[in-house]
SEVOGU-949078 format. One record per residue: z, y, x of N, C-alpha, C in turn. Coordinates in nm, 3 decimals, padded with zeros to 5 digits, always signed. Each point is the difference from the previous one (the first is absolute). Example, Ala and Ser with C-alpha at 12.3 -4.5 7.8 and 13.67 -1.06 7.14 Angstrom:
2
- +00.780, -00.569, +01.319, +00.000, +00.119, -00.089, +00.000, +00.120, +00.090
- -00.072, +00.105, -00.035, +00.006, +00.119, +00.082, +00.073, +00.109, -00.077
END
This chain:
241
- +01.717, +02.660, -00.618, +00.053, -00.117, +00.055, -00.088, -00.118, -00.050
- -00.028, +00.008, -00.124, -00.076, -00.109, -00.067, -00.148, -00.005, +00.066
- -00.049, +00.126, +00.020, -00.137, +00.008, +00.065, -00.001, -00.070, +00.133
- +00.115, +00.025, +00.072, -00.002, -00.048, +00.144, +00.017, -00.166, -00.009
- +00.077, -00.043, -00.090, +00.009, -00.150, -00.019, -00.132, -00.066, -00.038
- -00.073, +00.080, -00.091, -00.136, -00.049, -00.052, -00.098, -00.006, +00.126
- +00.003, +00.101, +00.074, -00.082, +00.001, +00.113, +00.025, -00.105, +00.105
- +00.131, -00.029, +00.025, +00.043, -00.103, +00.095, -00.050, -00.133, -00.053
- +00.019, -00.016, -00.126, -00.035, -00.137, -00.066, -00.153, -00.013, -00.005
- -00.076, +00.114, -00.001, -00.148, -00.007, -00.007, -00.050, -00.041, +00.135
- +00.063, +00.051, +00.105, -00.046, -00.027, +00.130, +00.042, -00.134, +00.058
- +00.115, -00.053, -00.058, +00.044, -00.124, +00.059, -00.094, -00.117, -00.027
- -00.065, -00.025, -00.113, -00.090, -00.115, -00.023, -00.112, -00.006, +00.114
- -00.055, +00.117, +00.029, -00.108, +00.015, +00.090, +00.043, -00.042, +00.136
- +00.111, +00.053, +00.046, +00.054, -00.039, +00.127, +00.033, -00.151, +00.000
- +00.064, -00.064, -00.112, +00.023, -00.139, +00.005, -00.122, -00.079, +00.006
- -00.106, +00.051, -00.073, -00.120, -00.066, -00.003, -00.076, -00.016, +00.149
- +00.006, +00.122, +00.065, -00.060, -00.013, +00.155, +00.083, -00.087, +00.075
- +00.136, -00.014, -00.024, +00.082, -00.084, +00.089, -00.039, -00.147, -00.025
- -00.006, -00.029, -00.135, -00.039, -00.131, -00.039, -00.142, -00.041, +00.044
- -00.087, +00.099, +00.001, -00.143, -00.034, +00.037, -00.006, -00.029, +00.152
- +00.082, +00.079, +00.082, +00.009, -00.023, +00.143, +00.070, -00.138, +00.025
- +00.087, -00.034, -00.065, +00.070, -00.127, +00.020, -00.102, -00.113, -00.037
- -00.066, +00.013, -00.110, -00.102, -00.103, -00.040, -00.103, -00.014, +00.084
- -00.063, +00.117, +00.064, -00.096, -00.006, +00.096, +00.045, -00.078, +00.122
- +00.138, +00.024, +00.039, +00.039, -00.066, +00.123, +00.008, -00.144, -00.028
- +00.046, -00.040, -00.115, +00.018, -00.150, -00.038, -00.136, -00.065, +00.001
- -00.087, +00.067, -00.055, -00.144, -00.070, -00.012, -00.060, -00.011, +00.147
- +00.008, +00.115, +00.087, -00.051, +00.001, +00.128, +00.070, -00.110, +00.081
- +00.133, -00.011, -00.014, +00.074, -00.098, +00.089, -00.046, -00.142, -00.035
- -00.047, -00.030, -00.108, -00.041, -00.133, -00.042, -00.124, -00.038, +00.094
- -00.086, +00.088, +00.036, -00.117, -00.019, +00.071, +00.006, +00.051, +00.141
- +00.109, +00.078, +00.022, +00.019, +00.050, +00.137, +00.147, -00.007, +00.034
- +00.045, -00.118, +00.037, +00.148, -00.026, +00.033, +00.057, +00.104, +00.107
- -00.079, +00.051, +00.083, +00.046, +00.076, +00.108, +00.016, +00.140, -00.036
- -00.032, +00.042, -00.126, -00.007, +00.139, -00.037, +00.125, +00.076, +00.022
- +00.117, -00.063, -00.015, +00.141, +00.060, +00.035, +00.019, +00.030, +00.140
- -00.058, -00.091, +00.085, +00.010, +00.032, +00.153, -00.090, +00.111, +00.034
- -00.115, +00.007, -00.052, -00.100, +00.114, +00.020, +00.062, +00.129, -00.041
- +00.058, +00.007, -00.122, +00.056, +00.129, -00.049, +00.115, +00.052, +00.075
- +00.096, -00.111, +00.029, +00.115, +00.036, +00.082, -00.028, +00.038, +00.141
- -00.092, -00.068, +00.068, -00.035, +00.042, +00.123, -00.068, +00.137, +00.009
- -00.091, +00.019, -00.090, -00.064, +00.132, -00.004, +00.109, +00.118, -00.030
- +00.094, -00.030, -00.076, +00.101, +00.099, -00.032, +00.082, +00.039, +00.130
- +00.036, -00.104, +00.073, +00.077, +00.021, +00.123, -00.090, +00.082, +00.102
- -00.116, -00.046, +00.023, -00.090, +00.070, +00.096, -00.022, +00.146, -00.052
- -00.040, +00.019, -00.108, -00.029, +00.134, -00.054, +00.124, +00.083, +00.007
- +00.120, -00.056, -00.041, +00.121, +00.077, +00.010, +00.042, +00.043, +00.139
- -00.020, -00.080, +00.089, +00.022, +00.025, +00.140, -00.086, +00.111, +00.053
- -00.134, -00.011, -00.047, -00.087, +00.115, +00.041, +00.043, +00.136, -00.060
- +00.040, -00.022, -00.127, +00.036, +00.131, -00.071, +00.120, +00.069, +00.059
- +00.091, -00.095, +00.031, +00.129, +00.052, +00.077, -00.037, +00.078, +00.123
- -00.071, -00.064, +00.080, -00.037, +00.065, +00.129, -00.067, +00.132, -00.023
- -00.095, +00.003, -00.074, -00.086, +00.130, -00.030, +00.083, +00.094, -00.055
- +00.099, -00.023, -00.098, +00.090, +00.107, -00.060, +00.106, +00.030, +00.103
- +00.045, -00.084, +00.085, +00.100, +00.030, +00.085, -00.062, +00.100, +00.113
- -00.125, -00.023, +00.045, -00.066, +00.087, +00.093, -00.007, +00.147, -00.060
- -00.016, +00.003, -00.127, -00.016, +00.137, -00.070, +00.129, +00.058, -00.038
- +00.087, -00.084, -00.043, +00.131, +00.060, -00.055, +00.113, +00.007, +00.105
- -00.019, -00.060, +00.123, +00.101, +00.008, +00.101, +00.106, -00.108, -00.007
- +00.113, +00.012, +00.076, +00.097, -00.095, +00.006, +00.133, +00.037, -00.062
- +00.010, +00.107, -00.083, +00.111, +00.045, -00.061, +00.019, -00.087, -00.133
- +00.104, +00.023, -00.070, +00.036, -00.072, -00.123, -00.098, +00.018, -00.100
- -00.053, +00.120, -00.014, -00.113, +00.035, -00.089, -00.129, -00.085, +00.038
- -00.032, -00.003, +00.135, -00.108, -00.060, +00.046, +00.009, -00.153, -00.029
- +00.118, -00.064, +00.013, +00.020, -00.136, -00.027, -00.029, -00.038, -00.145
- +00.048, +00.087, -00.092, -00.010, -00.010, -00.148, -00.137, +00.002, -00.033
- -00.075, +00.102, +00.057, -00.147, +00.014, -00.032, -00.063, -00.126, +00.056
- +00.027, -00.049, +00.115, -00.072, -00.118, +00.055, +00.018, -00.110, -00.079
- +00.125, -00.030, -00.050, +00.028, -00.120, -00.099, -00.091, +00.021, -00.114
- +00.008, +00.115, -00.072, -00.084, +00.014, -00.125, -00.157, -00.022, +00.041
- -00.038, +00.054, +00.110, -00.144, -00.021, +00.039, -00.031, -00.152, +00.029
- +00.102, -00.075, +00.057, -00.017, -00.132, +00.024, -00.010, -00.084, -00.135
- +00.084, +00.040, -00.103, -00.012, -00.062, -00.113, -00.130, +00.017, -00.084
- -00.045, +00.124, +00.007, -00.123, +00.033, -00.074, -00.113, -00.063, +00.079
- -00.009, +00.005, +00.124, -00.114, -00.073, +00.077, -00.006, -00.143, -00.023
- +00.126, -00.071, +00.005, +00.012, -00.130, -00.023, -00.046, -00.053, -00.135
- +00.051, +00.088, -00.106, -00.047, -00.035, -00.142, -00.140, +00.014, -00.018
- -00.070, +00.104, +00.047, -00.129, +00.025, -00.014, -00.084, -00.113, +00.071
- +00.037, -00.038, +00.115, -00.067, -00.093, +00.063, +00.014, -00.130, -00.064
- +00.099, -00.043, -00.047, +00.037, -00.129, -00.073, -00.086, +00.008, -00.131
- -00.007, +00.106, -00.072, -00.074, +00.012, -00.119, -00.149, -00.016, +00.020
- -00.043, +00.051, +00.104, -00.154, -00.004, +00.040, -00.033, -00.146, +00.041
- +00.085, -00.060, +00.077, -00.033, -00.138, +00.041, +00.015, -00.101, -00.137
- +00.104, +00.024, -00.071, +00.012, -00.078, -00.123, -00.113, +00.016, -00.100
- -00.042, +00.121, -00.005, -00.119, +00.025, -00.096, -00.122, -00.072, +00.045
- -00.035, +00.006, +00.120, -00.116, -00.063, +00.056, +00.004, -00.155, -00.013
- +00.106, -00.054, +00.039, +00.018, -00.147, -00.009, +00.004, -00.044, -00.135
- +00.061, +00.088, -00.090, +00.011, -00.046, -00.145, -00.147, +00.005, -00.069
- -00.072, +00.107, +00.044, -00.127, +00.008, -00.050, -00.094, -00.123, +00.057
- +00.006, -00.040, +00.121, -00.071, -00.102, +00.058, +00.038, -00.128, -00.085
- +00.134, -00.027, -00.024, +00.031, -00.122, -00.053, -00.045, -00.004, -00.148
- +00.002, +00.126, -00.070, -00.048, +00.002, -00.141, -00.152, -00.028, +00.002
- -00.077, +00.054, +00.084, -00.141, -00.026, +00.009, -00.017, -00.160, +00.016
- +00.083, -00.063, +00.084, -00.025, -00.145, +00.038, +00.029, -00.080, -00.130
- +00.105, +00.047, -00.071, +00.038, -00.076, -00.117, -00.104, +00.017, -00.118
- -00.066, +00.103, +00.000, -00.093, +00.027, -00.111, -00.139, -00.056, +00.025
- -00.040, -00.002, +00.129, -00.140, -00.040, +00.037, -00.037, -00.142, -00.056
- -00.111, +00.009, -00.063, -00.044, -00.127, -00.060, +00.038, -00.008, -00.153
- +00.085, +00.076, -00.050, +00.044, -00.003, -00.140, -00.097, +00.083, -00.088
- -00.027, -00.024, -00.110, -00.079, +00.065, -00.091, +00.055, +00.144, -00.041
- -00.064, +00.083, +00.031, +00.044, +00.137, -00.047, +00.073, +00.082, +00.120
- -00.008, -00.072, +00.123, +00.070, +00.048, +00.112, -00.065, +00.143, +00.050
- -00.131, +00.011, -00.007, -00.063, +00.126, +00.034, +00.045, +00.116, -00.108
- +00.020, -00.040, -00.122, +00.046, +00.109, -00.092, +00.134, +00.040, +00.032
- +00.083, -00.082, +00.041, +00.145, +00.030, +00.030, -00.005, +00.099, +00.130
- -00.092, -00.036, +00.098, -00.002, +00.107, +00.107, -00.070, +00.130, -00.028
- -00.089, +00.002, -00.089, -00.072, +00.113, -00.038, +00.093, +00.096, -00.075
- +00.094, -00.057, -00.072, +00.094, +00.078, -00.092, +00.101, +00.074, +00.082
- -00.004, -00.021, +00.136, +00.082, +00.074, +00.084, -00.070, +00.121, +00.065
- -00.119, +00.031, -00.049, -00.069, +00.117, +00.040, +00.072, +00.121, -00.042
- -00.007, +00.118, +00.071, +00.069, +00.117, -00.038, -00.066, +00.069, -00.107
- +00.055, +00.118, -00.035, -00.064, +00.090, -00.115, -00.145, +00.038, +00.051
- -00.083, +00.010, -00.112, -00.137, +00.040, +00.036, -00.089, -00.125, -00.012
- +00.060, -00.117, -00.024, -00.069, -00.134, -00.024, +00.029, -00.034, -00.124
- -00.102, -00.059, -00.074, +00.022, -00.071, -00.134, -00.048, -00.141, +00.008
- +00.092, -00.099, -00.023, -00.038, -00.151, +00.018, +00.010, -00.063, -00.143
- -00.123, -00.056, -00.031, -00.005, -00.097, -00.118, -00.008, -00.133, +00.042
- +00.094, -00.082, -00.015, -00.008, -00.143, +00.043, -00.087, -00.079, -00.094
- -00.069, -00.095, +00.057, -00.075, -00.112, -00.071, -00.093, +00.069, -00.105
- -00.100, +00.079, +00.037, -00.092, +00.055, -00.092, -00.100, -00.112, -00.041
- -00.010, -00.101, +00.086, -00.080, -00.118, -00.026, +00.050, -00.117, +00.086
- -00.021, -00.120, -00.058, +00.034, -00.115, +00.062, -00.058, -00.127, -00.050
- -00.022, -00.105, +00.078, -00.064, -00.128, -00.048, +00.116, -00.103, -00.042
- -00.040, -00.101, -00.053, +00.083, -00.106, -00.047, +00.058, -00.068, +00.128
- -00.064, +00.016, +00.120, +00.044, -00.061, +00.113, +00.106, +00.087, +00.076
- +00.046, +00.104, -00.073, +00.102, +00.110, +00.049, -00.065, +00.072, +00.118
- -00.115, +00.030, +00.001, -00.054, +00.115, +00.085, +00.016, +00.129, -00.067
- +00.042, +00.101, +00.063, +00.048, +00.120, -00.061, -00.075, +00.123, +00.062
- -00.025, +00.109, -00.084, -00.040, +00.120, +00.053, +00.084, +00.110, -00.056
- +00.060, +00.078, +00.096, +00.087, +00.114, -00.042, -00.071, +00.134, +00.022
- +00.033, +00.107, -00.064, -00.073, +00.126, +00.023, +00.104, +00.105, +00.041
- -00.050, +00.068, +00.110, +00.086, +00.108, +00.060, -00.093, +00.123, -00.009
- +00.064, +00.102, -00.053, -00.071, +00.135, +00.001, +00.089, +00.104, +00.077
- -00.064, +00.053, +00.102, +00.077, +00.088, +00.087, -00.100, +00.087, +00.091
- +00.043, +00.042, +00.108, -00.077, +00.087, +00.087, -00.143, -00.064, +00.032
- -00.010, -00.124, +00.029, -00.129, -00.056, +00.037, -00.098, -00.015, -00.119
- +00.053, +00.033, -00.133, -00.072, -00.033, -00.113, +00.044, -00.119, -00.066
- -00.091, -00.081, -00.061, +00.037, -00.122, -00.057, -00.001, -00.111, +00.103
- +00.111, -00.076, +00.017, -00.003, -00.125, +00.090, +00.032, -00.121, -00.087
- -00.101, -00.091, +00.006, +00.036, -00.117, -00.083, +00.036, -00.117, +00.112
- +00.124, -00.040, -00.030, +00.064, -00.099, +00.093, +00.005, -00.136, -00.060
- -00.065, -00.096, +00.075, -00.004, -00.137, -00.043, +00.083, -00.094, +00.071
- +00.041, -00.100, -00.065, +00.082, -00.104, +00.076, -00.025, -00.147, -00.074
- -00.024, -00.086, +00.087, -00.032, -00.142, -00.052, -00.107, -00.062, +00.084
- -00.072, -00.097, -00.057, -00.117, -00.064, +00.075, -00.106, +00.096, +00.033
- -00.038, +00.005, +00.128, -00.101, +00.109, +00.046, -00.109, +00.004, -00.090
- -00.080, -00.109, -00.022, -00.121, -00.011, -00.078, +00.011, +00.058, -00.144
- +00.109, -00.042, -00.061, +00.017, +00.042, -00.152, +00.040, +00.140, +00.007
- +00.097, +00.040, +00.090, +00.032, +00.147, +00.000, -00.104, +00.094, +00.028
- -00.098, -00.045, +00.078, -00.117, +00.083, +00.041, -00.074, +00.027, -00.135
- -00.031, -00.103, -00.076, -00.080, +00.012, -00.126, +00.074, +00.087, -00.087
- +00.134, -00.023, -00.020, +00.091, +00.078, -00.080, -00.010, +00.151, +00.030
- +00.006, +00.029, +00.123, -00.005, +00.140, +00.055, -00.125, +00.058, -00.031
- -00.110, -00.069, +00.004, -00.134, +00.041, -00.025, -00.019, +00.054, -00.141
- +00.055, -00.093, -00.089, +00.001, +00.021, -00.149, +00.084, +00.127, -00.049
- +00.105, +00.011, +00.077, +00.104, +00.106, -00.029, -00.053, +00.134, +00.044
- -00.061, -00.014, +00.120, -00.072, +00.123, +00.056, -00.106, +00.069, -00.090
- -00.086, -00.104, -00.058, -00.097, +00.050, -00.094, +00.057, +00.076, -00.134
- +00.111, -00.069, -00.050, +00.068, +00.058, -00.116, +00.059, +00.146, +00.035
- +00.058, +00.011, +00.111, +00.061, +00.114, +00.031, -00.104, +00.125, +00.038
- -00.114, -00.046, +00.058, -00.111, +00.093, +00.025, -00.052, +00.061, -00.130
- +00.009, -00.081, -00.106, -00.056, +00.065, -00.131, +00.066, +00.109, -00.057
- +00.145, +00.002, +00.022, +00.089, +00.107, -00.056, +00.055, +00.093, +00.114
- -00.005, -00.041, +00.129, +00.047, +00.089, +00.097, -00.103, +00.027, +00.096
- -00.125, +00.038, -00.045, -00.117, +00.033, +00.091, +00.029, +00.121, +00.086
- -00.054, -00.002, +00.116, +00.034, +00.097, +00.103, +00.129, -00.009, +00.058
- +00.089, -00.091, -00.038, +00.121, -00.023, +00.053, +00.002, -00.103, +00.105
- +00.035, +00.016, +00.131, -00.004, -00.104, +00.099, +00.064, -00.132, -00.046
- -00.053, -00.109, +00.020, +00.052, -00.127, -00.043, +00.001, -00.093, +00.131
- +00.113, -00.052, +00.034, +00.001, -00.087, +00.116, +00.064, -00.126, -00.041
- -00.026, -00.099, +00.082, +00.054, -00.147, -00.029, +00.075, -00.054, +00.119
- +00.114, -00.060, -00.018, +00.085, -00.055, +00.110, +00.038, -00.140, -00.060
- -00.004, -00.102, +00.093, +00.053, -00.133, -00.033, +00.113, -00.029, +00.089
- +00.116, -00.020, -00.067, +00.133, -00.035, +00.068, +00.001, -00.141, +00.032
- +00.016, -00.033, +00.126, +00.009, -00.135, +00.046, +00.000, -00.006, +00.157
- -00.009, -00.123, +00.050, +00.007, -00.026, +00.145, -00.136, -00.035, +00.062
- -00.105, -00.008, -00.089, -00.133, -00.046, +00.037, -00.075, +00.120, +00.081
- -00.105, -00.038, +00.064, -00.080, +00.105, +00.075, -00.048, +00.113, -00.107
- +00.024, +00.117, +00.031, -00.058, +00.099, -00.092, +00.097, +00.048, -00.109
- +00.119, -00.067, +00.008, +00.102, +00.027, -00.111, +00.110, +00.081, +00.070
- +00.092, +00.061, -00.086, +00.115, +00.077, +00.052, +00.120, -00.075, -00.029
- +00.080, -00.046, +00.094, +00.122, -00.055, -00.022, +00.103, +00.059, -00.078
- +00.085, -00.056, -00.083, +00.094, +00.066, -00.088, +00.085, +00.092, +00.072
- +00.062, -00.024, +00.117, +00.081, +00.094, +00.056, -00.075, +00.137, +00.051
- -00.121, -00.018, +00.015, -00.078, +00.123, +00.029, -00.087, +00.070, -00.113
- +00.034, -00.054, -00.129, -00.097, +00.040, -00.107, +00.034, +00.148, -00.033
- +00.128, +00.043, -00.006, +00.045, +00.129, -00.046, -00.050, +00.099, +00.105
- +00.018, -00.021, +00.133, -00.041, +00.082, +00.104, -00.148, +00.016, +00.008
- -00.061, -00.108, -00.036, -00.158, -00.003, +00.000, -00.052, +00.099, -00.093
- +00.052, +00.012, -00.126, -00.040, +00.085, -00.104, +00.040, +00.146, +00.048
- +00.119, +00.020, +00.057, +00.031, +00.135, +00.038, -00.088, +00.056, +00.106
- -00.061, -00.084, +00.078, -00.082, +00.047, +00.116, -00.150, +00.025, -00.049
- -00.026, -00.038, -00.121, -00.131, +00.001, -00.047, -00.044, +00.165, -00.013
- -00.133, +00.032, +00.012, -00.024, +00.128, +00.002, +00.037, +00.065, -00.139
- +00.045, +00.119, -00.005, +00.031, +00.080, -00.109, -00.126, +00.058, -00.065
- -00.027, -00.043, -00.128, -00.123, +00.041, -00.066, +00.028, +00.077, -00.141
- +00.120, -00.040, -00.047, +00.034, +00.051, -00.145, +00.127, +00.090, +00.017
- -00.033, +00.135, -00.066, +00.109, +00.104, +00.002, +00.099, -00.046, -00.096
- +00.129, +00.028, +00.027, +00.104, -00.022, -00.106, -00.033, +00.057, -00.144
- -00.063, +00.124, +00.001, -00.036, +00.058, -00.124, -00.103, -00.071, -00.081
- -00.090, -00.082, +00.075, -00.085, -00.074, -00.074, +00.042, -00.143, -00.046
- +00.111, -00.035, +00.033, +00.057, -00.138, -00.033, +00.026, -00.012, -00.161
- +00.047, +00.110, -00.051, +00.017, -00.016, -00.142, -00.131, -00.023, -00.087
- -00.119, +00.065, +00.041, -00.105, -00.018, -00.062, -00.043, -00.150, +00.026
- +00.012, -00.056, +00.119, -00.040, -00.123, +00.024, +00.068, -00.104, -00.082
- +00.143, +00.020, -00.013, +00.085, -00.092, -00.071, -00.030, +00.005, -00.148
- -00.039, +00.118, -00.041, -00.027, +00.002, -00.151, -00.144, -00.063, -00.034
- -00.095, -00.010, +00.108, -00.124, -00.069, -00.030, +00.031, -00.150, +00.013
- +00.091, -00.040, +00.085, +00.029, -00.146, +00.018, +00.068, -00.046, -00.127
- +00.061, +00.093, -00.073, +00.072, -00.048, -00.125, -00.107, -00.061, -00.098
- -00.111, +00.058, +00.004, -00.110, -00.049, -00.102, -00.041, -00.136, +00.039
- -00.007, -00.014, +00.140, -00.034, -00.141, +00.038, +00.100, -00.098, -00.039
- +00.126, +00.022, +00.037, +00.107, -00.083, -00.027, +00.029, -00.014, -00.164
- -00.043, +00.080, -00.082, +00.026, -00.002, -00.127, -00.099, -00.106, -00.069
- -00.105, -00.028, +00.072, -00.105, -00.105, -00.053, +00.039, -00.138, +00.051
- +00.098, -00.002, +00.081, +00.039, -00.134, +00.051, +00.086, -00.073, -00.089
- -00.001, -00.128, +00.002, +00.106, -00.082, -00.073, +00.127, +00.006, +00.093
- +00.113, -00.033, -00.052, +00.127, +00.015, +00.063, -00.011, -00.091, +00.131
- +00.028, +00.048, +00.109, -00.019, -00.075, +00.123, +00.139, -00.016, +00.064
- +00.086, -00.090, -00.018, +00.115, -00.024, +00.052, -00.013, -00.059, +00.143
- +00.108, +00.014, +00.074, -00.002, -00.059, +00.141, -00.008, -00.153, -00.016
- -00.059, -00.072, +00.088, -00.008, -00.152, -00.021, +00.141, -00.050, +00.000
- +00.004, -00.121, -00.053, +00.120, -00.079, +00.000, +00.051, -00.028, +00.139
- +00.123, +00.006, +00.024, +00.056, -00.025, +00.141, +00.107, +00.104, +00.038
- +00.077, -00.022, +00.094, +00.096, +00.093, +00.051, -00.052, +00.128, +00.036
- +00.049, +00.114, -00.040, -00.033, +00.138, +00.038, +00.093, +00.036, +00.103
- -00.045, +00.029, +00.127, +00.098, +00.037, +00.105, +00.061, +00.129, -00.040
- +00.138, -00.003, +00.031, +00.088, +00.127, -00.036, +00.089, +00.046, +00.125
- -00.016, -00.086, +00.096, +00.089, +00.022, +00.126, -00.035, +00.141, +00.063
- -00.112, +00.055, -00.020, -00.049, +00.127, +00.063, +00.060, +00.116, -00.064
- +00.065, -00.009, -00.127, +00.052, +00.106, -00.065, +00.110, +00.072, +00.071
- +00.081, -00.080, +00.074, +00.122, +00.038, +00.068, -00.046, +00.095, +00.120
- -00.116, -00.015, +00.039, -00.039, +00.078, +00.125, -00.080, +00.128, -00.029
- -00.033, +00.014, -00.130, -00.089, +00.109, -00.042, +00.056, +00.135, +00.049
- +00.133, +00.026, -00.038, +00.051, +00.136, +00.039, +00.017, +00.019, +00.140
- +00.018, -00.105, +00.081, +00.006, +00.015, +00.153, -00.138, +00.033, +00.061
- -00.103, -00.062, -00.060, -00.123, +00.030, +00.057, -00.062, +00.130, -00.044
- +00.047, +00.053, -00.131, -00.051, +00.130, -00.028, +00.086, +00.108, +00.086
- +00.092, -00.040, +00.054, +00.075, +00.104, +00.075, -00.048, +00.020, +00.143
- -00.102, -00.094, +00.027, -00.063, +00.024, +00.138, -00.108, +00.102, +00.004
END
């Protein structure tokens, strides 16, 4: 009995945390997207109607068929509402983060397993930042800030990484809205579409070599300013896709 109570109490905080997270995500999204409630409700109704019709055709018109149709309607409606909410919440979060220092790091931290993200491996006094991502494409240096200063910073970081991570593919990406840059909402997908050149088994060796590089650096904190956190609530939703 005691074990059962302990198991229930252990599972309760996680459930409560997910509920609070969803509520907080909705609150934040509604501030920038006042029509989010209408979109979610409308999607639920349409998807539920579609689900009811489909399950009714399969289950028939008997009592069991009606029950199955209602359950199918609820499932379809809930799924549709969650998908629409997730996408609009994601868009709203990107809009709120764009232009803030460290926005790219917040987006990169939502990458799935198989990626290693190190925020702010280098930055200037003007708050131009370079983040490092190690994953299937190899080493990707992601810069954000003034185009000219970031370019110089990326060149410097590339040379440092080439000394310790020789023969490892190194790419450079600049996050922004100017020509040749990758907009923040497309940053994560851009990295995921890059050519796979590094096997998962080789990542440990690469990360160990990079430790030698990082050990010779002075402590590099993120620049002063607000660090976006509104993306954290969507991380689990995006990983489930």
